[in-house]
C-alpha positions in Angstrom: -0.1 0.0 0.0 2.9 2.4 0.8 4.4 4.1 -2.3 6.0 7.1 -0.8 8.8 7.3 1.7 7.2 9.4 4.4 10.1 9.3 6.9 11.3 12.8 6.1 7.9 14.5 6.6 6.9 16.2 9.8 3.5 15.4 10.9 1.6 17.4 13.7 -1.4 15.6 15.2 -4.1 17.5 16.9 -6.8 15.9 19.0 -8.0 16.2 22.5 -8.2 12.3 22.9 -4.9 11.1 23.6 -5.8 7.6 22.4 -6.7 8.9 19.0 -3.5 10.9 18.8 -1.9 7.6 19.6 -3.7 5.6 17.0 -2.8 8.2 14.3 0.7 8.4 15.4 0.8 4.4 15.1 -0.6 4.6 11.7 1.9 7.1 10.6 4.8 5.0 11.9 3.5 2.0 10.1 3.6 4.0 7.0 7.2 4.9 7.5 6.7 8.5 9.1 9.4 9.1 11.6 8.6 12.9 12.7 5.4 13.1 14.6 4.4 15.5 17.5 1.0 15.9 19.0 -1.0 18.2 20.7 -4.5 18.2 22.7 -6.1 21.1 21.0 -5.8 23.8 18.5 -4.1 26.5 20.8 -1.4 24.0 21.7 -0.9 23.0 18.3 -0.6 26.7 17.1 2.3 27.1 19.6 3.9 23.8 18.5 3.8 25.2 14.8 6.1 28.0 16.1 9.1 25.8 16.5 8.0 22.6 14.6 7.9 22.8 10.8 4.9 20.6 10.2 4.5 19.4 6.5 1.2 18.0 7.1 -1.3 18.7 10.0 -4.0 16.0 10.9 -6.4 17.8 13.1 -9.7 16.7 14.9 -12.6 19.0 14.3 -14.3 18.8 18.0 -11.9 19.9 20.7 -11.9 22.8 23.5 -10.9 25.7 23.9 -9.9 25.9 20.2 -11.5 23.5 17.8 -10.2 22.2 14.6 -12.1 24.7 12.4 -10.8 27.8 14.3 -7.4 26.2 14.5 -7.4 25.9 10.6 -8.7 29.6 10.2 -5.9 30.7 12.5 -3.3 28.9 10.5 -4.6 30.2 7.4 -5.2 33.8 8.2 -3.6 34.5 11.5 -1.1 37.4 11.2 1.3 35.5 13.4 0.9 32.0 11.5 4.2 30.5 11.1 3.0 28.5 7.9 -0.3 29.4 6.3 0.2 27.1 3.4 0.8 23.9 5.6 -1.8 21.1 4.2 -4.5 20.2 6.8 -6.4 16.9 7.0 -9.6 17.2 8.9 -10.7 14.2 11.2 -14.2 14.2 12.6 -17.2 11.8 13.4 -19.5 14.2 11.8 -19.7 13.7 8.0 -22.8 15.7 7.0 -22.2 17.5 3.6 -22.6 20.9 5.4 -19.6 19.8 7.8 -17.4 18.9 4.7 -18.4 22.3 3.0 -17.5 24.2 6.3 -14.1 22.5 6.5 -13.4 23.0 3.1 -14.3 26.8 3.5 -12.2 27.1 6.4 -9.2 26.0 4.3 -8.9 22.2 5.0 -7.2 20.3 2.1 -8.6 16.9 2.9 -11.5 15.4 5.1 -11.4 12.0 6.8 -14.2 10.5 8.7 -13.8 8.4 11.9 -13.1 5.6 12.7 -10.0 6.0 10.6 -8.0 3.4 8.8 -4.4 3.3 7.5 -5.8 3.1 3.9 -8.1 6.2 4.4 -5.3 8.2 6.1 -2.7 7.1 3.6 -5.2 8.0 0.6 -5.5 11.8 2.0 -1.7 12.1 2.4 -1.4 10.6 -1.1 -3.8 13.1 -2.5 -1.9 16.1 -0.9 1.4 14.7 -2.6 0.0 13.9 -5.9 -2.6 16.7 -6.4 -1.2 19.9 -4.9 -3.7 22.7 -5.1 -2.6 26.2 -5.6 -3.7 28.8 -2.7 -6.0 31.4 -3.4 -7.2 34.6 -1.7 -10.7 35.5 -2.4 -12.6 37.9 -0.3 -12.1 36.6 3.4 -11.1 33.1 2.1 -7.4 32.0 2.0 -6.5 28.5 1.4 -6.1 25.9 -1.0 -8.4 26.3 -4.2 -11.6 24.7 -3.4 -12.2 23.5 -7.0 -11.2 19.8 -7.5 -12.5 20.1 -11.2 -12.9 22.8 -13.6 -16.4 23.5 -15.1 -16.1 24.1 -18.8 -19.7 25.1 -19.1 -19.6 28.2 -17.1 -18.5 31.1 -19.3 -19.4 34.3 -17.2 -16.8 37.1 -16.7 -15.8 35.7 -13.3 -14.7 32.4 -15.0 -11.1 31.4 -13.9 -8.6 29.7 -16.0 -8.0 26.1 -15.3 -4.8 25.5 -13.4 -2.1 23.6 -15.2 -2.7 20.0 -14.4 -6.1 20.3 -13.2 -8.6 17.5 -13.6 -10.9 17.9 -16.7 -14.6 17.5 -16.2 -14.6 13.9 -18.0 -12.6 12.8 -14.7 -15.0 14.3 -12.1 -16.0 11.9 -9.2 -19.5 10.5 -9.2 -21.6 11.0 -6.1 -20.9 7.4 -5.1 -17.1 7.9 -5.4 -17.5 11.0 -3.2 -19.5 9.4 -0.7 -17.0 6.5 -0.6 -14.1 8.7 0.0 -15.8 10.4 2.9 -16.6 7.1 4.5 -13.3 5.8 3.7 
């Protein structure tokens, strides 16, 4: 299953449940990752980012005092953010479409439903590596381009050019494939 050597990547795992942090770290180690640190909430994670150059953040949604969504917004738009471009994978047991959209709109790269599996986590990491998305600033949003595919049918004046290497419409995911990814 492992095609990429993850041993030189730095992972920051953020979850208020220490057992979940341990599980994610165990999976990452099994996938070959060596550099993993963890934090119990978004506030502690933001402090860790100041001295730990995370390549990927794996963050739970539901935490106190700073949840995963607020943490993501701080990383993306905080004036003192050490790395607003770091990829973020959001973990949650809540997979309603409005939650997926809210996470996307906060600047999350990938979304992973709990309970997690090694295959599901690796597929999100692989997606970040294989399909990097440019960052955009649009109004109050700053984060990875939210478009996964380019609509060739929209021809209005606000139409953006397709980024190089983007996936054409013919390769868009079906609803069943989207649901399978979210439930992965």
